[in-house]
C-alpha positions as CSV (number, residue, x, y, z in Angstrom):
1,M,-1.3,-20.4,8.0
2,S,-2.5,-20.2,11.7
3,E,-5.8,-17.6,12.4
4,A,-4.6,-14.0,12.3
5,P,-4.2,-12.5,16.1
6,A,-6.4,-8.9,16.6
7,V,-4.0,-6.9,14.7
8,S,-4.9,-3.2,13.9
9,I,-2.9,-1.3,10.7
10,R,-1.9,2.0,11.9
11,Q,0.1,5.0,10.6
12,M,3.4,4.9,12.3
13,R,4.3,7.4,15.3
14,P,7.7,8.5,16.6
15,D,7.2,6.3,19.9
16,D,7.4,3.0,17.8
17,A,11.0,3.9,17.7
18,A,11.9,0.9,20.0
19,S,9.7,-1.6,18.8
20,V,10.8,-0.7,14.7
21,A,14.1,-1.0,15.6
22,D,14.0,-4.5,17.4
23,L,12.2,-5.4,14.1
24,T,14.4,-4.5,12.0
25,C,17.3,-5.7,13.8
26,Q,15.1,-8.9,12.8
27,L,15.0,-8.3,9.4
28,G,19.5,-8.2,9.8
29,Y,19.6,-4.4,9.9
30,P,20.9,-3.7,13.1
31,S,19.6,-0.1,13.8
32,T,19.2,1.9,17.0
33,E,16.0,3.1,18.7
34,A,17.8,6.4,17.6
35,D,18.8,5.6,14.3
36,I,14.8,4.5,13.6
37,R,14.2,8.0,14.9
38,R,16.4,10.3,13.0
39,R,15.2,8.1,9.7
40,Y,11.5,8.3,10.6
41,D,11.8,12.3,10.6
42,L,13.8,12.4,7.3
43,I,10.5,10.0,6.0
44,S,7.3,10.5,7.7
45,G,7.1,14.1,6.2
46,R,7.0,13.1,2.5
47,T,3.6,12.8,0.6
48,D,5.1,9.9,-1.2
49,S,5.8,7.4,1.0
50,C,4.2,5.8,4.2
51,L,4.8,4.3,7.1
52,L,2.3,2.2,8.7
53,V,2.9,-0.6,11.7
54,A,0.9,-3.6,12.5
55,Q,0.2,-3.0,16.6
56,R,-2.0,-6.5,17.7
57,A,-3.8,-5.9,21.5
58,G,-2.0,-6.3,24.7
59,R,1.7,-6.6,23.1
60,G,2.3,-3.8,20.8
61,V,4.1,-3.3,17.3
62,V,4.4,-6.7,15.8
63,G,5.3,-5.9,12.3
64,W,6.1,-2.4,9.7
65,I,6.0,-1.8,6.2
66,Q,7.1,1.1,4.0
67,V,6.0,2.1,0.9
68,Q,7.2,4.7,-1.2
69,E,6.2,6.6,-5.0
70,A,8.9,5.3,-7.5
71,Q,9.7,6.9,-11.1
72,L,11.5,4.6,-13.2
73,L,12.8,5.3,-16.7
74,E,11.4,2.1,-18.2
75,A,8.1,2.3,-16.0
76,D,5.4,4.7,-15.4
77,L,5.0,5.4,-11.6
78,R,4.8,2.5,-9.6
79,A,4.5,2.0,-5.9
80,E,7.5,0.2,-4.4
81,I,7.6,-1.9,-1.0
82,W,11.0,-0.8,0.2
83,G,10.8,-2.2,4.1
84,L,8.5,-5.3,5.9
85,V,8.9,-7.4,8.7
86,V,7.0,-8.8,10.9
87,A,7.9,-10.4,14.6
88,E,9.2,-14.0,14.1
89,S,6.7,-14.5,16.7
90,V,3.8,-14.2,15.0
91,R,5.1,-14.8,11.6
92,G,2.8,-17.0,9.6
93,T,-0.4,-15.8,11.0
94,G,-1.4,-13.0,8.4
95,V,0.0,-9.6,9.6
96,G,2.1,-9.2,6.8
97,R,-0.9,-9.9,4.6
98,L,-2.6,-7.2,6.4
99,L,0.1,-4.4,5.9
100,V,0.5,-6.0,2.1
101,E,-3.0,-5.1,1.7
102,A,-2.7,-1.7,3.8
103,V,0.0,-0.7,1.1
104,E,-2.3,-1.7,-1.6
105,A,-5.0,0.6,-0.5
106,W,-2.5,3.6,-0.7
107,A,-1.3,2.6,-3.8
108,V,-5.0,2.6,-5.5
109,A,-5.8,6.1,-3.4
110,R,-3.1,7.1,-5.5
111,G,-3.5,5.7,-8.5
112,L,-1.3,3.3,-8.4
113,D,-2.0,0.0,-10.3
114,V,1.7,-1.6,-9.9
115,I,3.3,-2.5,-6.7
116,A,6.7,-3.8,-6.8
117,V,8.8,-5.6,-4.0
118,R,12.6,-6.8,-3.5
119,S,13.2,-9.4,-0.5
120,N,16.8,-10.9,0.7
121,V,17.1,-14.7,1.8
122,V,16.6,-14.0,5.4
């Protein structure tokens, strides 16, 4: 793994929509800035969800992650990562790890001891 670039993890903001849309397209889900803003507005106020971005100094947003509490019939309340993408240009540098670590801290603060993730092959 390459050395991690100087990256900070922070809450996603409405003005991140264009960057998040570009990254979402890299994930394989075509989305416009307007699509992301609309979806952000539906999710951002929820108390059981968290939207974070990775921001690289001088480069802007290079990754995002969404986590949500999930109550399943077959299991106790858990955190589920519903979306995670890192810009192609910084993959393998530890940005994804930083995003997941931030989600782990969010889950622990909520008393959740299981984090689940689903992935596709892209």
